[in-house]
C-alpha positions as CSV (number, residue, x, y, z in Angstrom):
1,X,-13.0,-15.5,2.4
2,X,-11.4,-13.7,-0.7
3,X,-8.5,-15.5,-2.6
4,X,-5.9,-13.1,-1.8
5,X,-6.7,-13.3,1.9
6,X,-6.2,-17.2,1.5
7,X,-2.8,-16.9,-0.3
8,X,-1.5,-14.2,2.6
9,X,-2.8,-16.7,5.2
10,X,-0.9,-19.6,3.2
11,X,2.2,-17.5,2.8
12,X,2.5,-17.3,6.8
13,X,1.5,-20.9,7.3
14,X,3.1,-22.6,4.6
15,X,6.9,-23.9,4.6
16,X,9.1,-26.1,2.5
17,X,9.9,-29.3,3.0
18,X,13.5,-28.5,2.6
19,X,13.4,-25.9,5.5
20,X,12.1,-28.8,7.7
21,X,14.5,-30.8,6.6
22,X,17.4,-28.6,7.1
23,X,16.3,-26.8,10.6
24,X,13.7,-29.5,12.0
25,X,13.4,-26.9,15.3
26,X,10.2,-27.5,18.0
27,X,7.6,-24.8,18.2
28,X,8.9,-23.8,21.6
29,X,12.3,-22.8,20.1
30,X,10.7,-20.6,17.7
31,X,8.5,-19.2,20.5
32,X,11.3,-18.4,22.5
33,X,13.1,-16.7,19.8
34,X,10.2,-14.8,19.1
35,X,9.8,-13.5,22.7
36,X,13.4,-12.5,22.3
37,X,13.1,-10.6,19.4
38,X,10.0,-8.9,20.5
39,X,12.3,-7.7,23.7
40,X,14.9,-6.4,21.3
41,X,12.3,-4.7,19.2
42,X,11.1,-2.8,22.5
43,X,14.4,-1.7,23.4
44,X,15.1,-0.5,19.6
45,X,11.9,1.4,19.6
46,X,12.4,3.1,23.1
47,X,15.5,4.8,21.7
48,X,14.2,5.3,18.2
49,X,10.9,6.8,19.7
50,X,12.8,9.3,21.8
51,X,15.0,10.3,19.0
52,X,12.2,10.9,16.4
53,X,10.1,12.9,18.6
54,X,13.0,15.0,19.9
55,X,14.5,15.6,16.4
56,X,10.8,16.3,15.4
57,X,10.1,18.7,17.6
58,X,13.5,20.7,17.1
59,X,13.6,20.3,13.5
60,X,9.8,21.2,12.9
61,X,8.8,17.8,11.6
62,X,5.3,16.6,12.3
63,X,6.1,13.5,10.1
64,X,9.1,12.5,12.4
65,X,7.2,13.4,15.5
66,X,4.1,10.8,14.2
67,X,6.9,8.3,13.3
68,X,8.1,8.4,17.1
69,X,4.8,8.0,18.4
70,X,4.3,5.1,16.2
71,X,7.3,3.8,17.7
72,X,6.0,4.3,21.2
73,X,2.8,2.2,19.9
74,X,5.2,-0.6,18.6
75,X,6.8,-0.7,22.0
76,X,3.3,-1.6,23.6
77,X,2.6,-3.8,20.1
78,X,6.0,-5.8,21.0
79,X,5.2,-6.1,25.0
80,X,1.7,-8.0,23.8
81,X,3.5,-10.2,21.3
82,X,6.4,-11.2,24.0
83,X,3.4,-11.7,26.6
84,X,1.5,-13.7,24.0
85,X,4.6,-15.9,22.8
86,X,5.4,-16.5,26.4
87,X,2.1,-17.8,27.3
88,X,1.8,-19.8,24.0
89,X,5.1,-21.6,25.0
90,X,3.5,-23.1,28.0
91,X,3.0,-26.9,28.0
92,X,-0.6,-28.4,28.1
93,X,-2.3,-29.0,31.4
94,X,-5.4,-30.0,32.9
95,X,-7.3,-26.8,31.9
96,X,-5.8,-26.6,28.2
97,X,-5.1,-30.3,27.1
98,X,-4.2,-28.8,23.8
99,X,-1.7,-26.2,24.8
100,X,-1.8,-22.5,25.0
101,X,-1.2,-22.0,21.4
102,X,-4.3,-19.9,20.8
103,X,-2.7,-16.9,22.5
104,X,-0.2,-16.5,19.5
105,X,-3.1,-15.6,17.1
106,X,-4.8,-13.4,20.0
107,X,-1.6,-11.4,20.3
108,X,-1.6,-11.1,16.5
109,X,-4.9,-9.8,16.4
110,X,-4.6,-7.1,19.2
111,X,-1.3,-5.7,17.3
112,X,-3.1,-5.6,14.2
113,X,-5.6,-3.5,15.9
114,X,-3.4,-1.4,17.5
115,X,-1.6,-0.7,13.9
116,X,-4.8,0.3,12.6
117,X,-5.7,2.3,15.3
118,X,-2.5,4.2,15.6
119,X,-2.8,4.7,11.6
120,X,-6.2,6.4,12.4
121,X,-5.0,8.5,15.2
122,X,-1.8,9.7,13.1
123,X,-4.0,10.3,9.9
124,X,-6.3,12.8,12.0
125,X,-3.1,14.6,13.4
126,X,-1.4,14.7,9.9
127,X,-4.5,16.3,8.5
128,X,-4.6,19.1,11.6
129,X,-0.9,19.8,10.7
130,X,-1.6,20.6,7.0
131,X,-4.2,22.8,7.8
132,X,-1.7,24.3,10.6
133,X,0.9,26.8,9.3
134,X,4.2,25.7,10.3
135,X,8.0,26.4,9.7
136,X,9.8,24.0,7.1
137,X,11.2,21.0,8.6
138,X,15.2,21.1,9.1
139,X,17.8,19.4,7.1
140,X,19.4,17.2,9.8
141,X,16.0,15.5,10.2
142,X,16.8,13.5,7.1
143,X,19.8,12.4,8.6
144,X,17.8,10.8,11.3
145,X,15.3,9.4,9.0
146,X,18.1,7.4,7.2
147,X,19.0,6.1,10.4
148,X,15.8,4.9,11.4
149,X,15.0,3.3,8.1
150,X,17.8,1.3,8.1
151,X,17.5,-0.2,11.5
152,X,13.9,-0.8,11.1
153,X,14.3,-2.5,7.9
154,X,16.8,-4.9,9.3
155,X,14.7,-5.8,12.4
156,X,11.8,-6.0,10.2
157,X,13.6,-8.6,8.1
158,X,15.0,-10.5,11.3
159,X,11.6,-10.9,12.8
160,X,9.8,-11.9,9.5
161,X,12.5,-14.3,8.7
162,X,11.7,-15.9,12.4
163,X,7.8,-15.8,11.8
164,X,7.9,-17.4,8.3
165,X,10.2,-20.5,9.7
166,X,7.7,-20.6,13.0
167,X,4.5,-20.1,10.8
168,X,3.5,-17.3,13.3
169,X,1.0,-14.7,12.9
170,X,1.9,-12.8,15.9
171,X,5.7,-12.6,14.8
172,X,4.4,-11.5,11.3
173,X,2.4,-9.0,12.9
174,X,5.6,-7.6,15.1
175,X,7.6,-7.6,11.8
176,X,4.7,-5.5,9.9
177,X,5.0,-3.1,13.0
178,X,8.8,-2.8,12.4
179,X,8.2,-2.7,8.4
180,X,5.5,0.1,8.9
181,X,7.8,2.3,11.1
182,X,10.6,2.0,8.1
183,X,7.6,2.9,5.9
184,X,6.7,5.8,7.7
185,X,10.3,6.9,7.8
186,X,10.7,6.8,4.4
187,X,7.7,8.7,3.6
188,X,8.7,11.5,6.0
189,X,12.1,11.4,4.0
190,X,10.4,12.1,0.7
191,X,7.8,14.7,2.2
192,X,10.8,16.6,4.0
193,X,13.0,16.5,1.2
194,X,9.9,18.1,-0.9
195,X,9.6,20.8,1.5
196,X,13.3,21.6,1.7
197,X,13.4,21.8,-2.2
198,X,10.3,24.2,-2.4
199,X,12.2,26.3,0.5
200,X,15.3,26.4,-1.6
201,X,13.4,27.5,-4.6
202,X,11.6,30.0,-2.9
203,X,8.1,28.5,-3.6
204,X,5.4,28.8,-1.0
205,X,3.1,26.1,0.4
206,X,5.6,23.2,0.5
207,X,6.0,23.3,4.1
208,X,3.2,20.7,4.9
209,X,5.0,18.2,2.1
210,X,6.1,15.8,5.1
211,X,2.5,16.1,6.7
212,X,1.4,14.7,3.6
213,X,3.7,12.0,3.4
214,X,2.4,11.2,6.9
215,X,-0.9,11.1,6.0
216,X,0.1,8.8,3.0
217,X,2.0,6.6,5.4
218,X,-1.0,6.2,7.7
219,X,-2.9,4.6,4.9
220,X,-0.3,2.1,4.2
221,X,0.0,1.3,7.5
222,X,-4.1,1.1,8.2
223,X,-4.2,-1.6,5.1
224,X,-1.4,-3.9,6.8
225,X,-3.0,-4.0,10.0
226,X,-6.3,-5.3,8.2
227,X,-4.0,-7.6,6.2
228,X,-2.4,-9.1,9.3
229,X,-5.9,-9.2,11.0
230,X,-7.5,-11.7,8.8
231,X,-4.9,-14.4,8.9
232,X,-5.1,-14.5,12.9
233,X,-8.6,-14.7,12.7
234,X,-8.3,-17.6,10.3
235,X,-6.2,-19.5,13.1
236,X,-8.7,-18.8,15.6
237,X,-11.2,-20.2,13.3
238,X,-9.1,-23.2,12.7
239,X,-8.8,-22.6,8.9
240,X,-7.3,-25.6,7.0
241,X,-3.7,-25.1,6.0
242,X,-2.3,-25.0,2.3
243,X,-3.3,-28.0,0.3
244,X,0.2,-29.1,-0.4
245,X,0.5,-29.4,3.4
246,X,-2.4,-31.5,3.8
247,X,-1.2,-33.7,0.7
248,X,2.1,-34.1,2.4
249,X,0.5,-35.6,5.6
250,X,-1.9,-37.9,3.6
251,X,0.9,-39.2,1.7
252,X,3.1,-40.0,4.9
253,X,-0.1,-41.8,6.2
254,X,-0.5,-43.8,3.1
255,X,2.9,-45.0,2.9
256,X,2.7,-46.7,6.2
257,X,2.3,-50.4,6.0
258,X,-1.4,-52.0,6.2
259,X,-2.9,-48.6,5.2
260,X,-5.1,-49.1,2.3
261,X,-6.3,-45.5,1.9
262,X,-7.0,-42.1,3.8
263,X,-10.4,-41.1,3.6
264,X,-10.2,-37.8,5.5
265,X,-7.4,-35.6,6.4
266,X,-8.3,-32.6,8.7
267,X,-5.6,-30.5,9.9
268,X,-5.9,-27.1,12.2
269,X,-3.4,-25.0,13.3
270,X,-3.0,-24.3,17.2
271,X,-0.1,-21.5,17.9
272,X,2.9,-22.7,16.0
273,X,1.7,-26.2,16.1
274,X,-0.7,-28.6,13.9
275,X,-3.2,-31.2,15.1
276,X,-4.4,-33.8,12.5
277,X,-7.0,-35.9,12.4
278,X,-7.2,-38.8,9.9
279,X,-9.9,-41.5,9.0
280,X,-7.7,-44.5,7.7
281,X,-9.0,-47.5,5.7
282,X,-7.5,-50.8,6.6
283,X,-8.3,-54.3,6.0
284,X,-11.6,-55.1,7.7
285,X,-10.5,-58.7,8.8
286,X,-7.5,-58.0,10.8
287,X,-7.7,-57.8,14.6
288,X,-8.3,-54.7,16.9
289,X,-4.7,-54.8,17.9
290,X,-3.3,-55.0,14.7
291,X,-5.6,-51.9,13.6
292,X,-4.3,-50.3,16.8
293,X,-0.5,-51.1,15.9
294,X,-1.1,-49.4,12.4
295,X,-2.6,-46.3,13.9
296,X,0.6,-45.7,16.0
297,X,2.5,-46.4,13.3
298,X,0.7,-43.9,11.0
299,X,0.8,-41.2,14.0
300,X,4.7,-41.8,14.7
301,X,5.3,-41.5,10.7
302,X,3.3,-38.2,10.4
303,X,4.9,-36.6,13.6
304,X,8.4,-37.7,12.4
305,X,7.9,-36.4,9.0
306,X,7.0,-32.6,10.2
307,X,8.0,-31.7,13.7
308,X,5.4,-28.9,13.6
309,X,2.7,-31.6,13.9
310,X,1.8,-31.7,17.6
311,X,-0.5,-34.6,17.5
312,X,-2.2,-36.9,15.3
313,X,-5.5,-38.5,15.9
314,X,-6.2,-41.8,13.8
315,X,-9.4,-43.4,13.3
316,X,-9.2,-46.8,11.9
317,X,-12.1,-48.3,9.7
318,X,-12.6,-51.0,7.3
319,X,-11.3,-49.9,3.7
320,X,-14.0,-50.0,1.0
321,X,-11.4,-51.4,-1.8
């Protein structure tokens, strides 16, 4: 995988020790918080989609109409995120002993694909509008875009903050949806401003400036969709977390009395939680019960050090030193 993809994945799953110490919240808390934000996003997008589409039709702005349809896609995306997060919050059962966490990256993959699909569809329509003569957009559409830009930027930052705390690819995808909506609005604002300036100067050919702006925004939205798709796939493929995260787990395990070495440390992400497999070396002359007690102390120490680690499997073996 490319180094930049790994860095982006690590930026989503990584968290600082300070954040854990300040807010050791369980994964279910973050899942429920993300689900509530998804519902808020649905309500906001429904209102904004109607406002943008109506304003775009009345104000002769395809960029604003395209922005409205992008918000409509965001409603469906937020519904998928909400469903995925609610399902991922279910506790383990007989059929899913490791829980239902994989529903979280699956929701992120669907959201990312929808983002790419929406960008492709809007790009086609933007090209069609560029080739079709139409009126210059109305000035009032700029005010609509400013309001949309402020609201969507605030919503994107709220969701992104929770996504970072929870290491959630699904929430990161939802935050990117809101951010892409803000990006589309910003591009439309620039395009409409150019079209209005051209009309004021009596220049011809500036009427489609907002369509070109919409086309440019489509490219950025598609790029963001692809960028979000990769970390979600990494989650499904049990990609290792950042090295510093693994090193912290090793350090905690090595600090337990009786542990002589940590030979292997394998960690995988399951939804918003992690599962660790450790091969711990101990004195080969101790009893089975003493080795069993050391394994339990290692497990408890690692889980207490980081609440995002759901379970630790410890394999005891005689140390070579």
